[in-house]
C-alpha positions in Angstrom: -0.4 0.2 -0.2 1.1 3.6 -0.6 2.5 5.7 2.4 4.1 8.8 3.0 7.4 9.3 5.3 7.1 11.7 8.3 7.5 14.7 8.1 8.0 17.8 10.8 5.5 18.3 13.0 3.1 21.7 12.6 4.4 24.4 15.2 2.7 24.3 18.4 1.5 27.8 18.1 -1.7 29.8 17.1 -2.2 29.7 13.2 -3.7 31.9 11.1 -7.0 30.7 8.7 -4.9 31.1 5.5 -2.4 29.2 7.7 -4.6 26.8 8.2 -5.9 26.6 4.9 -2.3 26.6 3.8 -1.5 23.2 5.9 -4.6 21.5 4.3 -3.5 22.3 1.0 0.0 20.7 2.0 -1.0 18.1 3.7 -3.0 17.0 0.8 0.0 17.1 -1.5 2.4 15.3 0.6 -0.1 12.4 1.4 -2.3 12.7 -1.9 -1.6 9.2 -2.8 -2.2 7.9 0.6 -5.7 9.9 0.7 -6.5 8.8 -2.9 -5.9 5.5 -2.6 -7.9 4.9 0.5 -10.6 7.6 -0.9 -11.2 5.9 -4.0 -13.7 2.7 -3.0 -15.8 5.2 -0.4 -16.2 7.5 -3.2 -17.4 4.6 -5.3 -20.2 3.4 -2.9 -20.7 6.6 -2.3 -21.8 7.3 -6.2 -23.2 4.4 -6.7 -25.5 5.2 -3.4 -26.4 8.6 -5.0 -27.1 6.7 -8.1 -29.8 4.7 -6.5 -31.4 7.3 -4.4 -31.8 9.3 -7.6 -33.2 6.5 -9.2 -35.7 5.1 -6.2 -36.8 9.2 -5.8 -37.5 9.9 -10.0 -39.3 5.8 -9.4 -41.3 7.8 -7.0 -42.3 10.7 -8.7 -43.5 8.5 -11.8 -45.4 6.3 -9.8 -47.7 9.2 -8.5 -47.7 11.4 -11.4 -49.2 8.1 -13.4 -51.3 7.6 -10.3 -54.7 7.9 -10.4 -57.0 7.4 -7.6 -54.8 6.1 -4.6 -55.5 3.1 -2.8 -53.2 1.1 -0.7 -51.4 -0.4 -3.1 -50.3 2.3 -4.3 -49.4 3.8 -1.5 -47.7 0.7 -0.6 -45.3 0.8 -3.4 -44.8 4.0 -3.0 -43.6 4.1 0.2 -41.9 1.0 -0.2 -39.6 3.2 -2.7 -39.0 6.1 -1.0 -38.1 4.2 2.0 -35.5 2.5 -0.2 -34.5 6.2 -1.4 -33.6 7.2 2.2 -32.3 3.9 3.2 -29.6 4.4 0.1 -29.5 8.3 1.0 -28.3 7.3 4.6 -26.0 5.0 3.2 -24.2 7.5 1.4 -24.2 9.6 4.6 -22.5 6.9 6.6 -19.9 6.5 3.8 -19.0 10.4 3.7 -18.6 10.1 7.4 -16.5 6.9 7.4 -13.9 9.0 4.3 -14.2 12.1 6.8 -12.7 9.8 9.7 -10.0 8.1 7.6 -8.7 11.3 6.3 -9.0 12.9 9.2 -6.9 10.4 11.0 -4.5 10.8 8.5 -4.3 14.8 9.3 -3.9 14.1 12.9 -1.0 12.1 12.1 0.6 14.6 9.8 0.4 17.3 12.4 2.2 15.4 14.8 5.3 14.6 12.3 4.4 11.1 11.7 4.2 8.7 8.9 0.7 7.6 7.2 -0.2 4.9 5.1 -4.0 3.5 3.8 -3.7 1.3 6.8 -3.6 3.8 9.4 -6.6 5.8 7.4 -8.4 2.3 7.4 -7.7 1.9 11.1 -8.7 5.4 12.4 -12.0 4.5 10.5 -12.7 1.4 11.7 -12.2 2.7 15.2 -13.6 5.7 15.0 -16.0 5.3 11.9 -19.5 4.5 14.2 -18.1 7.5 16.9 -18.4 9.9 13.6 -21.3 8.3 12.0 -23.6 8.1 15.4 -22.6 11.9 16.2 -23.2 12.9 12.8 -26.9 11.7 12.8 -27.4 13.6 16.0 -25.9 16.8 14.2 -28.4 16.2 11.6 -30.7 16.0 13.9 -30.2 19.0 15.5 -30.1 20.9 12.0 -33.6 19.6 11.1 -34.8 20.0 14.5 -33.8 23.5 15.6 -34.8 25.5 12.5 -38.0 23.7 12.1 -38.8 24.9 15.8 -37.9 28.1 15.1 -39.5 28.5 11.8 -42.8 26.9 13.1 -43.6 29.8 15.6 -43.7 33.0 13.4 -45.8 30.9 10.7 -47.7 28.9 12.9 -49.0 33.2 14.5 -49.0 34.3 10.8 -51.7 31.5 10.3 -53.4 32.5 13.3 -53.9 35.9 12.5 -54.6 35.3 9.1 -57.8 33.4 10.0 -58.4 35.4 12.8 -58.6 38.6 10.1 -59.7 36.5 7.3 -56.8 37.9 5.4 -54.8 34.9 3.9 -52.2 37.0 2.5 -51.0 37.2 6.0 -49.6 34.5 6.0 -46.9 35.4 3.4 -44.6 37.8 5.5 -44.8 34.8 8.2 -43.5 32.0 6.3 -40.8 34.7 4.9 -40.1 35.3 8.2 -39.9 31.8 9.5 -37.6 31.2 6.6 -35.2 33.6 6.9 -35.4 32.0 10.9 -35.3 28.9 9.9 -32.1 29.5 8.2 -30.3 31.3 10.3 -31.6 28.3 13.0 -29.4 26.3 10.5 -26.5 28.1 10.5 -26.3 28.7 14.5 -26.3 25.0 14.4 -23.9 24.3 12.2 -21.1 26.9 13.7 -21.4 25.4 17.0 -21.4 21.5 16.0 -19.5 21.1 12.7 -16.0 20.4 14.3 -18.2 16.9 15.9 -16.1 14.6 13.4 -13.0 15.9 14.0 -13.6 16.1 18.0 -14.5 12.7 17.6 -11.7 11.3 15.3 -9.2 13.7 17.4 -10.1 13.1 20.5 -12.4 10.1 21.1 -15.1 11.6 22.2 -18.8 10.9 20.6 -22.6 11.6 21.1 -24.0 14.9 23.0 -20.3 14.8 24.2 -18.7 15.6 21.0 -21.2 18.3 20.0 -20.8 20.1 23.2 -16.9 19.9 22.9 -17.4 21.5 19.3 -19.5 24.4 20.6 -16.7 25.2 23.5 -14.2 25.0 21.0 -15.9 27.2 18.4 -17.3 29.7 21.8 -16.5 33.5 21.0 -14.6 33.9 24.0 -14.9 37.8 23.7 -12.7 38.2 20.3 -13.2 40.6 17.7 -16.0 39.2 15.4 -13.1 38.8 12.3 -11.0 36.6 15.1 -13.7 34.4 16.3 -13.6 30.5 15.9 -17.6 30.5 14.5 -16.2 33.7 11.6 -12.9 31.5 10.9 -15.0 28.2 10.7 -17.3 30.3 8.4 -14.4 31.4 6.0 -13.4 27.4 5.8 -17.3 26.4 4.9 -17.2 29.2 1.9 -13.7 27.8 0.5 -15.3 24.4 0.9 -18.8 24.9 -0.8 -17.3 26.8 -3.2 -14.8 23.7 -4.4 -17.6 21.3 -3.9 -20.1 23.3 -5.7 -17.7 23.9 -8.8 -16.7 20.1 -9.0 -20.4 19.3 -9.0 -21.2 22.1 -11.3 -18.8 20.1 -13.9 -19.6 17.3 -13.7 -23.1 18.5 -14.7 -22.3 19.4 -18.2 -21.1 16.5 -19.6 -24.3 15.1 -18.2 -26.7 17.9 -19.9 -24.7 17.8 -23.3 -25.7 13.9 -23.3 -29.2 14.1 -22.5 -29.3 17.1 -25.4 -28.0 14.3 -27.5 -30.5 11.6 -26.5 -33.3 13.5 -26.2 -33.7 13.1 -22.7 -37.1 14.6 -20.9 -36.4 17.0 -18.5 -40.6 17.1 -17.8 -39.3 15.2 -14.1 -37.1 18.5 -13.5 -33.5 16.0 -13.2 -30.9 15.3 -15.1 -30.5 11.3 -16.0 -28.1 9.8 -13.9 -25.3 7.3 -14.8 -27.4 3.9 -15.7 -29.8 6.0 -18.1 -26.6 7.2 -20.3 -24.6 4.9 -22.9 -22.8 2.2 -21.7 -19.9 4.2 -23.9 -20.2 7.4 -21.9 -21.7 6.2 -18.2 -18.4 3.8 -17.5 -15.4 7.0 -18.4 -17.8 9.4 -16.8 -18.6 7.6 -13.4 -14.7 6.4 -12.9 -13.7 10.1 -13.8 -16.0 11.7 -11.0 -14.8 9.2 -8.8 -11.3 9.9 -9.3 -11.9 13.5 -8.6 -13.4 13.1 -5.9 -11.2 11.3 -4.5 -8.5 13.3 -4.8 -10.3 17.0 -4.4 -12.7 16.0 -1.0 -9.9 14.7 1.4 -9.2 18.9 1.5 -12.3 19.8 3.5 -11.6 17.0 5.9 -8.0 18.4 6.7 -9.3 21.9 7.0 -11.7 20.9 9.5 -9.3 18.7 11.2 -6.5 21.5 11.1 -9.0 23.8 12.1 -9.7 22.1 15.5 -6.1 21.0 15.9 -5.4 24.8 16.0 -8.5 25.8 17.7 -7.2 23.6 21.0 -3.2 25.0 20.2 -4.7 28.5 20.7 -7.2 28.4 24.0 -5.6 25.3 25.8 -2.0 25.4 24.8 -1.7 21.5 23.1 1.3 20.2 22.1 1.0 18.4 18.6 3.6 16.3 18.8 2.5 14.3 22.2 0.4 10.9 22.0 -1.9 11.3 19.7 -5.6 11.1 20.5 -5.0 11.9 24.3 -7.9 10.6 26.5 -10.5 13.0 26.9 
């Protein structure tokens, strides 16, 4: 298996946001063969699960569109297809969490100046994967529950006022306010808890303990706004989002082109999945997408790993060169 030799540990001094980004780029460069070899099978399974999810959701849409009067048989068929789509989507989430766990394990070893190998990434994925997945589910539930609650209050009040005043249009401003509050809730939850994976990997915490630890690491601490951990984290997220969105749009172009050539119907509002494309186009496009994801996606995991380590160095005097993953 490919491996990478040991490099000097990151200096045990606070790093600026730009230095964290530089560290992530350097880590990806010097351990590229290791993380690429580790990520390829995960990216292949993830692509397959995402394609299955899209196929099942399109089937649900077609079943509902072609249905006459609903009956129990139709509802059962639609429900089974939808639940299968949800299962495939959750499977994709699990695969992504395992990928991040292994890459962050590599990042932790690089930060401590230790050699890395594919075996190290696999061992960390096995050791901490279940912890990261469990905590990730809690994070998703929080990211759904908090915005829903914040949006429900103004929308519910708007409905009551609209009914009492017999003015249905009064619901619109309440809906807009609810949507804005829901967006704010998503941002707050994300910036408080999104270091859960890095905490689980580098500190061994799990569940609510990992979420609380993430919130503690990203606390404002009375710093100027531009120096707070959550503002810096938002910058890192924007960089990762820009990279991911550019990557996704790049793979939409060939699908759009082949869809136009083959006369694909866009009535369902979706581009064709890989399985709907000609074999001569499906295979190279799938391989290219897997290889590109395996080469690029580790960058975001490195960013979060190094940022979490920097917060520990900055606020707690953590020594990157000491034994990895000390007990919490």
